[in-house]
C-alpha positions in Angstrom: -52.5 27.0 65.1 -49.1 25.2 66.1 -46.4 26.6 68.7 -43.7 26.9 65.7 -45.9 28.7 63.7 -46.9 31.2 66.8 -43.1 31.5 67.5 -42.5 32.6 63.8 -45.1 35.2 63.7 -43.8 36.7 67.1 -40.0 36.6 66.0 -40.7 38.2 62.6 -42.9 41.1 64.3 -40.5 43.4 65.8 -42.5 44.6 69.3 -41.1 48.2 69.3 -42.4 48.9 65.6 -46.0 47.4 66.6 -46.6 49.2 69.9 -45.4 52.4 68.3 -48.7 52.1 66.1 -50.5 52.5 69.3 -48.1 54.3 72.0 -45.3 57.2 71.9 -42.2 55.6 73.0 -39.0 57.2 74.3 -35.9 55.3 74.8 -34.8 54.5 78.0 -31.3 52.5 78.1 -31.7 49.2 76.1 -35.7 49.4 76.6 -38.7 51.8 75.6 -41.2 53.8 78.0 -44.4 55.1 77.2 -47.9 55.6 78.7 -49.8 52.2 79.2 -52.7 52.2 76.6 -54.4 49.5 79.2 -55.2 52.1 81.9 -54.9 55.8 82.8 -51.7 56.9 84.1 -49.3 60.0 84.3 -46.0 58.6 84.6 -45.1 55.8 82.0 -45.0 52.4 83.2 -45.2 50.5 80.2 -42.1 48.9 78.9 -41.0 47.9 75.9 -38.2 45.5 75.1 -36.4 44.9 72.1 -34.3 42.2 73.0 -37.0 39.9 74.8 -39.6 41.3 72.1 -42.1 41.7 74.4 -44.2 44.6 76.2 -45.5 45.0 79.6 -47.1 47.5 81.8 -45.2 47.6 85.4 -48.2 49.0 86.6 -51.3 46.8 85.6 -49.3 44.0 84.2 -51.1 44.4 80.5 -49.0 43.3 77.3 -47.2 40.3 76.1 -45.8 39.0 73.1 -46.5 41.0 69.6 -49.7 38.6 69.3 -50.9 39.2 72.6 -50.2 42.4 72.4 -52.2 43.0 69.3 -55.1 41.0 70.3 -55.6 43.2 73.2 -55.2 46.5 71.6 -57.4 45.5 68.7 -59.7 43.5 70.8 -59.4 40.3 68.3 -59.4 36.8 69.1 -56.0 34.7 69.0 -56.3 33.2 65.9 -57.3 36.6 64.0 -54.6 38.3 65.7 -51.8 36.0 64.7 -53.5 35.9 61.1 -53.4 39.5 60.6 -49.8 39.7 61.7 -48.4 36.8 59.7 -49.8 38.6 56.6 -48.1 41.6 57.8 -44.8 39.7 58.1 -45.6 38.2 54.8 -45.5 34.4 56.3 -47.5 31.7 54.3 -50.0 30.0 56.4 -50.4 27.0 54.1 -51.4 24.3 56.7 -53.8 26.7 58.8 -57.5 27.6 58.1 -57.3 31.3 57.6 -60.4 32.9 59.2 -61.9 35.1 56.3 -64.2 37.5 56.5 -66.9 36.9 54.2 -68.6 40.2 54.2 -65.3 42.4 53.7 -66.3 43.6 50.5 -69.8 44.8 52.1 -67.8 46.7 54.6 -65.4 48.1 51.8 -67.9 49.1 50.2 -69.6 51.1 53.1 -66.3 52.7 53.9 -66.3 54.3 50.3 -70.1 55.5 51.2 -68.8 57.1 54.6 -65.6 58.8 52.7 -68.1 60.1 49.9 -70.3 61.5 52.7 -67.3 63.3 54.7 -66.0 64.7 51.3 -69.4 66.2 50.3 -69.7 67.8 53.9 -66.8 70.0 53.4 -67.1 70.1 49.4 -70.6 70.9 48.2 -72.6 73.9 49.2 -75.5 72.3 50.9 -72.3 70.7 53.0 -71.2 73.6 54.0 -74.8 74.7 55.3 -74.3 71.5 57.5 -71.1 72.3 58.7 -73.2 75.7 59.9 -75.7 73.9 61.4 -72.9 71.3 63.3 -71.1 74.5 64.1 -74.4 75.9 66.0 -74.3 72.6 67.9 -71.0 73.4 69.0 -69.2 71.0 67.1 -65.8 71.7 65.5 -63.8 70.4 62.5 -61.6 68.3 64.8 -64.8 66.5 66.0 -66.3 66.2 62.5 -63.0 64.3 61.5 -63.0 62.1 64.3 -66.7 60.8 64.3 -66.4 60.4 60.6 -69.3 62.8 60.0 -70.8 63.4 56.3 -73.7 64.8 54.2 -75.9 63.2 52.0 -77.0 65.3 49.0 -80.7 66.2 48.5 -82.3 63.4 46.3 -80.2 62.0 43.4 -77.9 59.4 42.1 -74.8 60.9 43.3 -73.9 58.2 45.5 -75.0 55.5 43.0 -72.8 56.7 40.3 -70.0 57.3 42.5 -69.9 53.9 43.7 -71.0 52.5 40.2 -68.0 54.3 39.0 -65.9 52.4 41.2 -67.0 49.0 39.8 -69.6 48.3 43.2 -72.4 46.0 42.3 -75.9 47.8 42.3 -77.0 44.5 44.0 -74.7 45.1 46.9 -75.6 48.9 47.2 -79.3 47.8 47.4 -78.5 44.8 50.0 -76.6 47.3 52.1 -79.5 49.7 52.0 -77.7 52.8 50.5 -79.3 52.8 47.3 -82.9 52.0 46.2 -85.0 51.5 43.2 -87.9 53.1 42.2 -91.0 51.7 40.8 -89.4 52.6 37.1 -86.2 51.0 37.6 -84.5 53.9 38.4 -81.9 53.8 41.1 -81.5 56.5 44.0 -79.6 57.4 46.9 -81.5 56.5 50.3 -80.0 59.5 52.4 -81.1 62.7 51.2 -80.3 66.1 52.8 -79.1 64.5 55.8 -76.3 64.8 58.2 -74.6 61.2 58.1 -73.1 59.5 61.1 -70.9 56.2 60.4 -71.9 53.5 62.8 -68.8 50.7 63.3 -68.5 47.5 64.2 -66.1 46.1 67.1 -63.4 45.9 64.7 -63.8 49.5 63.5 -65.4 48.6 59.8 -68.5 50.6 59.0 -71.5 48.5 59.4 -74.5 51.1 58.9 -75.3 54.7 58.8 -77.6 56.8 60.4 -79.0 60.1 58.7 -80.2 63.3 61.0 -82.2 66.1 59.3 -81.6 69.5 59.8 -85.6 70.6 59.2 -87.0 71.3 62.8 -90.4 70.5 60.9 -89.5 67.2 59.6 -91.2 64.8 61.9 -88.7 61.8 61.3 -85.4 63.0 62.8 -83.1 60.1 62.3 -83.2 57.5 59.3 -81.0 54.8 60.1 -79.6 52.0 57.6 -82.0 49.2 57.0 -81.2 45.7 59.0 -78.8 44.0 56.7 -76.0 41.0 56.7 -73.5 43.4 58.6 -75.7 45.9 60.4 -77.9 44.7 63.4 -78.7 47.9 65.4 -79.1 45.7 68.7 -75.7 44.3 68.6 -74.0 47.4 68.1 -72.8 50.3 70.0 -72.1 53.7 68.6 -68.7 55.2 69.1 -67.8 51.6 70.6 -64.5 50.8 68.5 -63.6 54.3 68.5 -63.7 54.5 72.2 -61.9 51.2 72.9 -58.4 52.7 73.6 -60.2 55.1 76.4 -62.3 52.3 78.0 -59.2 50.2 78.4 -57.3 53.1 80.4 -60.5 54.2 82.3 -61.9 50.4 83.0 -65.1 51.8 82.5 -67.9 52.5 79.7 -70.4 55.7 79.6 -73.6 54.7 78.2 -75.8 57.4 76.7 -78.9 57.4 74.5 -77.9 59.4 71.6 -74.9 60.5 69.0 -74.7 64.1 70.2 -74.4 62.9 73.7 -71.6 61.3 72.9 -70.1 63.6 70.8 -70.8 66.3 73.2 -69.1 64.1 76.0 -66.1 63.6 73.9 -65.5 67.5 73.6 -66.0 67.7 77.2 -63.0 65.1 77.6 -65.1 62.1 78.8 -64.0 59.9 76.0 -64.9 56.3 77.0 -68.7 57.1 76.0 -70.9 54.8 73.5 -74.4 55.0 72.9 -77.6 52.9 71.9 -79.3 54.1 68.8 -83.0 55.0 69.6 -83.6 51.5 71.2 -83.7 49.8 74.5 -80.3 48.3 75.5 -80.3 44.6 74.1 -78.6 41.6 75.7 -76.1 41.8 73.0 -75.1 45.3 73.5 -74.6 44.3 77.4 -72.3 41.4 76.4 -70.5 43.8 73.9 -69.8 46.2 77.1 -69.2 43.0 79.4 -66.3 42.0 76.9 -64.3 45.0 77.7 -65.0 46.0 81.2 -66.6 45.4 84.4 -67.6 49.0 85.2 -70.0 51.4 83.5 -71.9 54.5 84.1 -75.5 55.2 82.3 -75.8 58.9 81.5 -79.5 58.7 79.6 -81.4 61.9 79.7 -82.5 63.4 82.9 -86.4 63.2 81.9 -88.8 60.9 83.0 -88.5 58.3 80.0 -84.5 58.6 80.6 -84.9 57.5 84.4 -87.4 54.9 82.9 -84.8 53.3 80.8 -82.3 53.3 83.1 -84.3 51.7 85.7 -85.2 48.6 82.8 -81.5 48.6 81.8 -80.0 47.8 85.4 -81.3 44.3 85.8 -80.1 43.4 82.3 -76.5 44.9 83.7 -76.2 43.4 86.9 -77.0 40.0 85.1 -73.9 40.1 83.3 -72.0 41.0 86.6 -71.3 44.5 85.7 -71.1 47.5 88.3 -73.3 50.1 87.6 -73.8 53.7 88.2 -76.3 56.2 87.2 -75.7 59.7 86.2 -78.1 61.9 87.5 -78.5 65.0 84.9 -80.3 67.9 87.0 -83.2 70.3 85.5 -84.3 66.9 83.4 -81.6 67.7 80.5 -80.1 65.5 78.4 -76.1 65.1 78.5 -75.7 67.2 75.3 -77.8 69.8 76.3 -76.3 70.2 79.6 -72.9 70.5 78.2 -74.1 73.3 76.1 -75.9 75.0 78.7 -73.2 74.5 81.8 -69.8 74.0 79.9 -67.7 71.0 79.8 -66.2 71.5 83.4 -69.7 71.4 84.9 -70.2 68.0 83.1 -67.0 66.4 84.6 -68.4 67.3 87.8 -71.4 65.6 87.7 -69.5 62.5 87.7 -68.3 62.8 91.3 -71.3 64.5 93.2 -74.3 63.2 90.8 -73.4 59.4 90.4 -75.6 56.9 92.2 -75.2 53.4 92.6 -78.0 51.0 91.0 -79.5 50.3 94.5 -79.7 54.3 95.4 -80.8 55.1 92.0 -83.4 52.6 91.8 -84.8 53.4 95.8 -84.9 57.5 95.0 -86.5 56.7 91.4 -89.0 54.3 93.0 -89.9 56.9 95.9 -90.5 60.1 93.3 -93.8 61.6 93.0 -95.3 59.1 95.7 -97.0 60.0 99.0 -96.1 57.2 101.6 -98.9 58.6 103.8 -101.2 57.1 101.1 -101.6 53.1 101.4 -101.7 52.1 97.8 -98.0 54.4 97.4 -97.0 52.6 100.3 -97.6 49.1 99.5 -96.2 49.8 95.8 -93.1 51.4 97.2 -92.5 49.0 99.7 -92.9 45.9 97.1 -90.4 47.6 94.6 -87.5 48.0 97.0 -87.9 44.5 98.5 -88.0 43.0 94.9 -84.9 45.1 94.4 -82.8 43.8 97.2 -84.4 40.4 97.4 -81.2 38.7 96.0 -78.8 41.2 97.5 -76.2 40.6 100.2 -76.9 40.8 103.7 -75.3 44.4 104.2 -77.3 45.8 101.4 -80.4 44.2 102.7 -80.0 45.5 106.2 -79.4 49.0 104.6 -82.6 49.5 102.6 -84.7 47.7 104.9 -83.3 50.2 107.9 -83.8 52.9 105.2 -87.4 51.5 104.1 -88.5 51.2 107.6 -87.7 54.9 108.8 -89.2 56.3 105.4 -92.3 54.2 106.0 -92.6 54.6 109.9 -92.9 50.8 110.0 -90.9 49.1 112.7 -88.0 47.1 111.3 -89.2 43.8 112.6 -91.7 43.9 110.1 -89.6 43.4 107.1 -88.9 39.5 107.1 -88.2 38.4 103.7 -89.3 35.0 104.7 -92.7 36.4 104.9 -92.4 38.7 102.0 -94.2 37.1 98.8 -91.4 36.8 95.8 -94.7 37.5 93.4 -94.1 41.0 92.0 -96.8 43.5 92.0 -98.8 43.4 88.7 -97.7 46.4 86.6 -101.1 47.6 85.4 -100.3 49.6 82.1 -102.1 52.9 81.6 -104.1 52.4 78.5 -105.9 55.3 76.9 -109.6 55.2 76.8 -110.9 53.4 74.1 -111.0 56.2 70.8 -114.1 55.6 68.5 -112.2 56.4 65.3 -113.7 57.7 62.2 -113.7 55.9 58.8 -110.5 58.2 57.7 -108.3 57.0 60.8 -110.0 53.2 60.7 -108.7 52.9 56.9 -105.3 54.1 58.0 -105.0 51.9 61.0 -106.3 48.8 58.9 -103.6 49.3 56.1 -100.9 49.4 59.0 -102.2 46.1 60.1 -102.0 44.5 56.8 -98.6 45.8 56.0 -97.4 44.1 59.1 -99.2 40.9 58.1 -97.6 41.0 54.3 -94.6 42.2 52.6 -96.6 42.1 49.4 -99.3 44.3 50.7 -97.1 46.8 52.2 -95.2 46.7 48.6 -98.8 47.6 47.2 -99.6 50.1 49.5 -95.9 52.0 49.3 -96.5 52.3 45.3 -100.0 53.9 45.7 -99.7 56.2 48.9 -97.2 58.4 49.8 -96.6 58.7 54.2 -97.8 62.3 53.9 -101.1 60.6 52.8 -101.7 59.7 56.4 -103.0 62.2 58.4 -101.8 60.9 61.7 -98.1 62.1 61.9 -97.3 58.6 64.1 -99.0 56.4 62.2 -97.1 57.9 58.9 -94.1 57.2 61.0 -94.9 53.6 61.7 -95.7 53.3 58.1 -92.0 54.2 57.1 -90.7 51.5 60.3 -92.7 48.8 58.5 -91.4 49.7 55.1 -87.7 49.8 56.3 -88.2 46.4 58.3 -89.3 44.8 55.2 -85.9 45.8 53.4 -84.3 43.1 55.0 -86.9 40.9 56.1 -89.2 38.4 54.3 -91.7 37.6 56.9 -92.8 40.2 59.6 -91.7 39.2 63.3 -93.6 41.5 65.8 -90.8 41.2 68.7 -88.0 41.7 66.3 -89.7 44.7 64.8 -90.5 46.4 68.0 -86.7 46.0 69.1 -85.8 48.3 66.4 -88.2 51.0 67.0 -87.4 54.3 68.8 -89.1 54.4 72.4 -92.2 56.7 71.3 -92.7 54.1 68.5 -92.6 51.3 70.7 -94.7 52.2 73.0 -97.5 53.6 70.4 -97.8 50.2 68.9 -97.6 48.1 72.4 -100.3 50.6 73.8 -102.3 51.4 71.1 -102.2 49.3 67.7 -101.8 46.1 69.6 -104.7 46.6 71.8 -106.8 47.4 68.9 -109.7 44.9 68.5 -109.0 44.6 64.8 -105.6 43.1 65.7 -106.7 41.3 69.1 -109.0 39.4 67.0 -106.7 38.7 64.0 -109.4 40.1 61.4 -108.9 39.8 58.0 -109.8 41.9 54.6 -109.5 41.2 51.2 -107.9 42.7 48.2 -111.2 44.9 47.6 -111.2 46.1 51.1 -107.5 47.3 50.9 -108.5 49.3 47.7 -111.1 50.6 49.2 -109.1 51.8 52.2 -106.6 53.3 49.8 -109.3 55.5 48.1 -110.7 56.6 51.3 -107.2 57.8 52.6 -106.7 59.4 49.2 -109.9 61.1 49.3 -109.3 62.1 53.0 -105.8 63.8 51.7 -107.8 65.4 49.0 -110.2 66.8 51.6 -107.7 68.2 54.1 -106.0 70.1 51.2 -109.1 71.4 49.9 -109.7 72.3 53.5 -106.1 74.1 53.8 -106.7 75.8 50.0 -110.2 77.2 51.3 -108.6 78.4 54.5 -106.1 80.1 52.7 -108.7 81.8 50.5 -110.8 82.7 53.5 -107.5 84.6 55.1 -106.5 86.3 51.6 -110.1 87.1 51.2 -110.2 88.6 55.1 -106.9 90.6 54.2 -108.4 91.5 50.5 -111.5 93.1 52.1 -109.2 94.8 55.0 -107.2 96.4 52.0 -110.4 97.4 49.8 -112.2 99.2 52.9 -108.4 100.8 54.1 -108.3 101.8 50.4 -111.8 103.5 50.4 -111.1 105.3 53.6 -107.9 107.0 52.2 -109.5 107.7 48.9 -112.6 109.4 50.8 -109.8 111.4 53.0 -108.1 112.6 49.8 -111.8 114.1 48.1 -112.7 115.6 51.3 -109.1 117.6 51.1 -109.5 118.4 47.4 
């Protein structure tokens, strides 16, 4: 883009009007002043000059020409910002190659879907029940509006019909995973009787959805949109775009694990929070954080799983050069539960007294539960700490070797990095003892393996078996995960599949399924075997159902017999009295 065109765009964009969209300004002589949108402050230092057509913070120095200001405030590239302002100013860019979003129509559809679910939340009988549920979780109307929360009606074609009436293509609805097609050729809405959380991309466009059940008996709490051309779960962070203004002001990101953690934190005044979506932190998400700040606090759940996830996230974050701190939440609670139990003021106080730097956190975490008088524990602890500080600067090495010396009762002279091996202690995973599967369990697991190998087999199994036909609840959940994976993939990639799983499901696949000799030896079965396994699973379901019915009958008979005996006793009393 040439200099003349850039100059024209800046001249045609009044800086006061532009900044007023994001900052509350007041007149100060020739200029205007407001609170800086790029850092936290109580006294206005953001100056806007109509005469020079520039804005600049007198404190942090951020601002610039209209294009530069718009680029920073909207998190856009220079070219994208210039083109958007050119369109607003009515300037035709004839010689320039305009960057167009090829997925704009997909985002428009997803925004339409989000608006429908928002409307349905407040304008339907079931939606009002969902609001009561959200009120029960201490959510206000203002929070529902900010987070654009909605409600998906019970199974049907409501959303499908709304989108069709608005002229959206059925193929696009299916591609984005909001509508599915049954074996009979009918279309139906994917999300049913769930609270809907929209997930936006870094530009604020809705990319995907997550639906949460209100039924405590439901085994699958959350259902996410399938991976699509615009929704890559490992590349997005929940509430990232919405938190950008606060992230710029605080120069920091708070990273949570769940939606309600972000929402409760926002209500408590911590508004620069984002969340992963049930999966481990990825490199892409780390780079996204790095693009807007150099500092972050990891506020995962306070239980063992949350601490372990934080430990795994630290090396990735530090590799990107981020300054990392860990929020230690007492009583093994998650942020949402802590806020509900102790209130927002106590939660805010945690960010002072209960934060640890990455080294301090890992040192204490590696030490937890160990008996340092035990040689094995001593060796494990020493190895982890030495690996942790191996590439640190001299002051950190000196501090933690001295601390290690005191804790282990070993002379400081014994800690020589030249003598310490760079080879890490092998991590021996905790593997369950091999379990002999009965024929029903073997049939379920074998079908899971064949579904992983072939989309065609997966489709066949989906047609003839319901998830509830599986006896094992986690196997049934893994089956659903496989089906969702094939929504957007033709070939099954195990690593890609694992990245999209919850921590529990990933652990089950890695520790149980992938260690099954069937998978290890890559055994294969034919069409007849698959059909036999399907029949076995069906028969097992029939058998379970019969057992349930017989159990109910037995209970009824016991109650009936008791009632008969009580009836006879009472009749006997009456006869005696007469």
